[in-house]
C-alpha positions in Angstrom: 21.0 -9.2 -5.3 23.7 -7.0 -3.9 23.5 -6.3 -0.2 25.3 -3.2 0.8 24.4 -2.6 4.5 21.9 -3.9 7.0 21.1 -2.2 10.3 18.4 -3.6 12.7 17.1 -2.6 16.1 13.9 -2.9 18.1 12.3 0.3 16.8 13.0 0.0 13.1 15.1 -1.8 10.5 16.9 -0.6 7.5 18.3 -2.4 4.5 20.0 -1.1 1.4 19.6 -3.7 -1.4 19.9 -3.8 -5.2 16.6 -4.5 -6.9 17.6 -4.3 -10.6 18.3 -1.7 -13.2 16.0 1.1 -14.2 16.3 2.9 -17.6 16.5 6.5 -16.5 17.5 9.4 -18.7 20.0 10.8 -16.3 23.8 11.2 -16.0 26.0 8.7 -14.4 26.4 10.9 -11.3 22.7 11.6 -10.8 20.8 9.6 -8.2 17.1 10.2 -7.7 15.5 9.4 -4.3 11.8 8.5 -4.2 10.2 7.9 -0.8 7.1 5.6 -0.4 5.3 6.0 2.9 2.5 3.5 3.6 -0.1 2.3 6.2 -2.5 -0.6 6.2 -5.4 -1.9 8.4 -5.7 1.3 10.4 -9.3 0.2 11.3 -10.7 3.5 12.4 -8.0 4.1 15.1 -8.1 7.8 15.3 -6.9 8.3 18.9 -3.6 6.9 20.4 -3.9 3.8 22.5 -4.5 4.5 26.2 -1.9 4.5 29.0 -2.9 1.1 30.1 -2.7 -0.6 26.7 0.5 -2.6 27.4 3.2 -2.3 24.8 1.1 0.0 22.7 0.4 2.5 25.5 0.2 6.1 24.3 1.2 5.0 20.8 -0.5 5.5 17.4 -3.1 8.1 16.7 -3.7 10.3 13.6 -2.1 13.4 15.2 1.2 11.6 15.8 1.1 10.1 12.3 0.6 13.5 10.8 3.6 14.9 12.6 5.8 12.0 11.4 4.6 12.3 7.8 5.1 16.0 7.8 8.7 15.6 8.9 9.4 12.9 6.4 8.0 15.0 3.5 10.3 17.9 4.6 13.2 15.5 4.3 12.2 14.4 0.8 9.5 16.2 -1.1 9.5 13.4 -3.7 7.2 11.3 -1.5 4.1 9.2 -2.0 1.7 8.3 0.9 -0.4 5.1 0.3 -2.8 2.9 2.2 -3.5 -0.8 1.6 -7.1 -1.0 2.8 -9.3 -1.7 5.8 -9.6 1.9 6.6 -13.0 1.2 8.3 -14.2 -0.7 11.3 -12.6 -1.1 14.7 -13.6 1.8 16.9 -16.8 3.7 17.8 -15.7 6.5 15.4 -16.7 4.2 12.5 -19.9 3.1 14.2 -21.0 6.7 14.6 -19.6 8.5 11.6 -19.6 5.6 9.1 -16.2 6.4 7.7 -16.6 10.2 7.2 -14.0 11.0 9.8 -11.4 8.5 8.5 -11.6 9.9 5.0 -11.5 13.5 6.1 -8.4 12.9 8.3 -6.6 10.9 5.5 -7.4 13.8 3.2 -5.8 16.2 5.7 -2.7 14.0 5.8 -2.7 14.3 2.0 -2.8 10.6 1.1 -2.1 10.0 -2.5 -4.1 6.8 -3.0 -5.6 3.8 -1.2 -7.0 0.5 -2.2 -10.1 -1.2 -0.8 -10.1 -3.8 1.9 -12.9 -6.2 2.9 -13.9 -4.2 6.0 -14.4 -1.1 3.8 -17.6 -2.8 2.8 -18.9 -3.2 6.4 -21.5 -0.5 5.8 -22.2 -2.0 2.4 -21.1 -0.7 -1.0 -23.7 2.1 -0.6 -22.1 3.1 2.7 -18.7 3.2 1.0 -20.0 5.3 -1.8 -21.7 7.7 0.5 -18.3 8.6 2.1 -16.4 9.2 -1.2 -17.0 13.0 -1.2 -14.9 13.2 2.0 -11.9 11.4 0.4 -9.6 13.9 -1.4 -7.4 11.0 -2.7 -7.8 8.3 -5.2 -9.1 4.8 -4.7 -7.4 2.2 -7.0 -8.4 -1.4 -7.5 -7.7 -3.4 -10.7 -9.4 -6.7 -9.8 -12.7 -5.5 -8.5 -15.1 -4.9 -11.4 -17.7 -2.4 -10.2 -19.4 -2.0 -13.5 -22.9 -2.9 -12.3 -22.6 -1.1 -9.0 -22.9 2.4 -7.6 -19.1 2.5 -7.4 -18.7 2.3 -11.2 -16.4 5.1 -12.4 -15.2 6.0 -8.9 -12.3 3.5 -8.6 -9.4 3.4 -11.1 -7.3 0.3 -11.8 -4.1 2.3 -11.5 -2.7 5.8 -11.2 0.6 7.3 -12.3 2.6 9.8 -10.2 5.6 11.7 -11.4 8.2 12.7 -8.8 11.5 14.3 -9.8 11.0 13.0 -13.3 10.4 9.5 -12.1 7.2 7.8 -13.3 5.6 5.7 -10.6 2.8 3.4 -11.5 0.5 2.2 -8.7 -2.2 -0.4 -9.1 -4.5 -2.0 -6.5 -5.6 -5.5 -5.8 -8.2 -6.9 -3.3 -9.0 -10.4 -2.0 -12.0 -12.4 -2.9 -15.1 -11.1 -1.0 -17.3 -14.1 -1.5 -17.4 -16.0 1.8 -15.8 -13.1 3.7 -18.2 -10.3 3.1 -22.0 -10.8 2.8 -23.2 -10.7 -0.8 -25.7 -8.0 0.1 -22.8 -5.8 1.1 -20.7 -5.9 -2.1 -23.7 -6.7 -4.4 -22.6 -7.2 -8.0 -18.9 -6.4 -7.5 -17.0 -9.0 -9.5 -13.7 -10.4 -8.3 -11.1 -11.0 -10.9 -7.9 -13.2 -10.7 -5.2 -11.1 -8.9 -2.4 -12.8 -10.7 -3.8 -12.4 -14.2 -4.7 -8.8 -13.4 -1.3 -8.1 -11.9 0.4 -9.5 -15.0 -1.7 -7.2 -17.2 -1.3 -4.1 -15.0 2.5 -4.5 -14.7 2.7 -4.9 -18.5 0.7 -1.8 -19.2 2.6 0.3 -16.6 6.0 -0.9 -17.8 5.6 -1.0 -21.6 2.7 1.4 -22.4 3.0 3.9 -19.6 6.8 3.7 -19.4 6.9 3.7 -15.6 10.2 3.6 -13.8 8.8 2.1 -10.6 5.7 -0.2 -10.3 4.0 -0.6 -7.0 1.1 -3.0 -6.2 -1.1 -1.7 -3.4 -2.5 -5.0 -2.1 -5.1 -6.2 0.3 -4.5 -9.9 -0.5 -2.6 -10.8 2.7 1.0 -11.6 3.2 1.1 -15.4 3.1 -1.1 -18.4 3.8 0.0 -21.9 5.0 -1.8 -24.9 3.6 -4.4 -22.7 1.9 -4.8 -22.3 -1.8 -5.2 -18.6 -1.7 -3.3 -15.9 -3.6 -1.0 -13.9 -1.2 1.5 -11.1 -1.7 4.3 -13.7 -1.7 2.7 -15.9 -4.3 1.8 -12.9 -6.4 5.4 -11.7 -6.4 6.7 -15.2 -7.5 4.1 -15.4 -10.3 4.5 -12.1 -12.0 7.2 -9.7 -13.4 7.9 -6.0 -13.5 6.5 -5.3 -10.0 9.1 -3.5 -7.8 7.2 -3.2 -4.5 4.1 -4.8 -3.1 2.6 -2.9 -0.2 0.4 -5.3 1.7 -2.5 -5.5 4.1 -5.3 -7.7 5.5 -3.2 -10.2 7.6 -1.9 -7.5 10.0 1.6 -8.7 9.4 4.4 -6.6 10.9 7.7 -7.0 8.9 10.9 -5.7 10.5 12.2 -5.5 7.0 10.7 -6.1 3.5 10.6 -9.6 2.3 12.5 -10.1 -1.0 11.0 -12.6 -3.4 12.2 -13.6 -6.9 9.8 -13.0 -9.8 9.3 -15.1 -13.0 12.3 -13.5 -14.7 14.7 -13.8 -11.7 14.5 -10.2 -10.4 13.8 -9.1 -6.9 10.4 -8.0 -5.6 10.0 -6.2 -2.3 7.0 -7.0 0.0 6.2 -4.8 3.0 3.4 -4.6 5.6 3.3 -2.7 8.9 0.9 -4.5 11.2 -2.3 -2.6 12.0 -4.1 0.1 13.8 -1.8 3.0 12.7 1.0 2.0 15.1 3.6 2.2 12.3 4.3 4.0 9.1 6.3 2.0 6.5 9.0 3.9 4.7 10.8 2.6 1.6 13.3 4.8 -0.1 14.3 4.0 -3.7 17.6 5.3 -5.0 17.4 5.2 -8.8 20.6 5.2 -10.8 21.0 4.8 -14.6 22.2 1.2 -14.2 20.8 0.0 -10.9 18.2 0.8 -8.3 18.7 0.4 -4.5 16.3 0.7 -1.7 16.3 1.3 2.1 13.4 0.7 4.4 12.2 1.5 7.9 9.1 0.7 10.0 8.6 3.9 12.0 6.7 3.7 15.3 4.0 6.4 15.5 
């Protein structure tokens, strides 16, 4: 891994690192920049925090996030906006509207895709399904089998986006619901092994779909001590062909992405930006014919 520069301060951190070669059909001089913006565990926080909320006073809120995202898209139109789950639960907005407002606002912000977190089942699978007409973006989850549920056919295992000729494959993963969510809430949803599914998804996206970048949109959690539970870090070490894992669930704020080594010795990036919509993660990939570099920031809303 070749480290070029590293800049860090209290508001954001940036790193420019090599993450391996990408086979692009471009000239030696051509560099393609792809921007990935991401959120996680927003938990129905629509308004900014109040003036008396300590270090978060007057921070966050959908309006401020929208302004930031609009500016970043103007800087680079080749941008994806993704969410790693737990959109629901946390403020009276969810209690009253049941998720309708959250989905409508995410649609206005033009999210490209989201995965499903455990709290997104808090009104039951029927409650989640009822709000889908308000979501003008895709839900992706590869290891939740919804075959015998009302959500069957409404969640894709992966989605492919093309930006500036670069094929970007995004697949979703969720954590085990049993013991965390009441059985009556997720009903006959079946949980499949995240590692096995990730191996299958990354193979499909790399070899069959010919993707240049592969992103896992995960609600597994960043890491667990003394618990035999799949996390983003263990997933990265146990798979290959994933370039970036965007995480959620553990409300982990990372000043800079964690870099893990996969099963074939290549680097995998893991990023997560805390919770409640206080930050937007930004990862820029610079794709060259023989190498790919990235820079990252966690931007305060």
